[in-house]
C-alpha positions in Angstrom: -93.2 -16.1 211.9 -90.3 -13.7 212.1 -89.1 -12.2 208.8 -86.4 -10.1 210.6 -85.6 -9.4 214.2 -88.3 -6.7 214.4 -90.7 -7.8 211.6 -93.4 -10.4 212.0 -95.3 -11.9 209.1 -98.5 -14.1 208.8 -99.7 -15.7 205.6 -103.2 -16.5 204.3 -103.5 -18.6 201.2 -106.5 -18.2 198.9 -106.7 -19.9 195.5 -104.2 -18.3 193.1 -103.0 -15.6 195.4 -102.1 -15.1 199.0 -102.1 -12.3 201.6 -99.2 -11.5 203.8 -99.8 -9.5 207.0 -96.6 -7.7 208.1 -96.0 -6.0 211.4 -92.8 -4.0 211.9 -92.0 -2.6 215.3 -89.4 -0.3 213.8 -92.0 1.1 211.4 -94.5 1.6 214.2 -92.0 3.8 216.0 -91.1 5.7 212.8 -94.7 6.3 211.7 -95.7 7.3 215.2 -92.9 9.8 215.5 -93.7 11.3 212.1 -97.4 11.6 212.9 -96.7 13.2 216.3 -94.5 15.8 214.7 -97.0 16.7 212.0 -99.9 16.7 214.5 -97.9 18.9 216.9 -97.1 21.4 214.1 -100.8 21.4 212.9 -102.1 21.9 216.5 -99.7 24.9 217.1 -100.6 26.5 213.7 -104.4 26.1 214.4 -103.9 27.8 217.8 -101.9 30.6 216.1 -104.6 31.1 213.5 -107.4 31.3 216.2 -105.4 33.9 218.1 -104.7 36.1 215.2 -106.5 39.5 215.2 -108.4 40.7 212.2 -108.2 37.6 210.1 -111.0 37.1 207.6 -112.8 33.8 207.0 -111.3 33.6 203.5 -107.8 34.0 204.9 -108.5 31.4 207.5 -109.7 29.0 204.8 -106.5 29.6 202.8 -104.3 29.0 205.8 -106.3 25.8 206.7 -105.8 24.6 203.1 -102.1 25.0 203.4 -102.1 23.2 206.8 -104.1 20.4 205.3 -101.5 19.9 202.6 -98.6 20.0 205.1 -100.3 17.6 207.6 -101.3 15.1 205.0 -103.6 12.3 206.2 -103.0 13.4 209.8 -105.2 16.4 209.1 -108.2 14.0 209.4 -107.4 13.4 213.1 -108.6 16.9 213.9 -112.2 18.1 213.7 -112.5 21.7 212.7 -115.5 23.9 213.1 -115.4 27.0 210.9 -117.3 30.3 211.2 -120.2 30.9 208.8 -119.5 33.2 205.8 -120.5 36.5 207.6 -119.2 35.7 211.1 -116.0 37.0 212.5 -113.1 34.6 213.2 -112.7 34.1 217.0 -112.5 31.4 219.6 -116.4 31.1 219.6 -116.8 30.6 215.8 -113.5 28.8 215.0 -112.6 25.8 217.2 -111.0 22.4 216.8 -110.6 19.2 218.7 -108.7 15.9 218.3 -110.8 13.0 217.0 -109.9 10.4 219.7 -111.6 7.5 218.0 -109.9 8.1 214.7 -106.6 8.5 216.5 -107.0 5.2 218.2 -107.7 3.5 214.8 -104.7 5.1 213.4 -102.5 4.0 216.3 -103.7 0.4 215.8 -102.7 0.4 212.1 -99.3 2.0 212.3 -96.4 -0.2 211.1 -98.8 -2.9 209.8 -99.4 -3.8 206.2 -101.5 -6.3 204.2 -99.7 -7.3 201.0 -101.3 -9.3 198.2 -99.2 -11.5 196.0 -99.5 -14.1 193.3 -96.0 -15.4 193.9 -97.1 -18.9 194.9 -93.7 -20.5 195.7 -92.4 -17.4 197.6 -92.1 -17.3 201.3 -93.7 -14.4 203.2 -90.2 -13.1 203.9 -89.5 -13.0 200.2 -92.8 -11.1 199.5 -91.9 -8.6 202.2 -88.4 -8.1 200.7 -89.9 -7.7 197.3 -92.3 -5.1 198.6 -89.4 -3.2 200.2 -87.5 -3.3 196.9 -90.6 -2.1 195.1 -90.9 0.9 197.4 -87.2 1.8 196.8 -87.7 1.6 193.0 -90.8 3.8 193.2 -88.8 6.3 195.3 -86.0 6.3 192.6 -88.6 7.1 189.9 -90.1 9.8 192.1 -86.6 11.3 192.6 -85.9 11.2 188.9 -89.2 12.9 188.0 -89.3 15.3 191.0 -86.0 16.4 192.4 -83.9 15.9 189.3 -86.8 17.1 187.0 -86.0 14.4 184.4 -89.0 14.3 182.1 -89.6 12.6 178.8 -87.8 14.4 176.0 -88.6 13.4 172.4 -85.2 12.7 170.8 -85.0 11.9 167.1 -81.8 9.9 167.0 -80.9 6.7 168.9 -77.5 8.1 170.1 -79.3 11.1 171.7 -81.7 8.7 173.5 -78.9 6.6 174.8 -77.0 9.7 175.9 -80.0 11.1 177.7 -80.6 7.8 179.5 -76.9 7.7 180.4 -76.8 11.3 181.8 -80.1 10.7 183.6 -78.7 7.6 185.2 -75.5 9.4 186.2 -77.5 12.2 187.8 -79.6 9.7 189.7 -76.4 7.9 191.0 -74.9 11.2 192.0 -78.1 12.2 193.7 -78.4 8.9 195.6 -74.7 9.0 196.6 -75.0 12.6 198.0 -78.2 11.7 199.9 -76.5 8.7 201.5 -73.4 10.8 202.4 -75.7 13.5 203.9 -77.4 10.9 206.1 -74.2 9.8 207.7 
């Protein structure tokens, strides 16, 4: 069944909960584009590391750790063979290749989600919309804690607590407004 123009949903009922399989064509394109960009950057960086002169194994490991953080889960799509502790770093001791089978599995999963819910009376479209709303709320809390650095502050008076919440909310509204203006 169609939840939106580019979103298909299927439902499976089981006792007190049900599962909703969601497939979004827009999300497939977005995830594929993000993965390609990260993988391309990772691949270029690995080639650059392999071609560096006089790099030690320890430096190589440090750089690979940084690349792993930057590439996220896409790092797992590349098999890397590292030199042994006393070996020099060169094209014979340090090599890498794309894990084609893992890449195929990743491609099949892009833009597809399996949601579990106990909202018995809700339609699959409602569950999908609720999931999207939940992700927006989680992003808002992430922004509040990360970008805006709003952390718990232990106030002693009720007025100070209310003022802190008010200022935090205003900061979040300003942050969201500026982000939306920058997107345009």
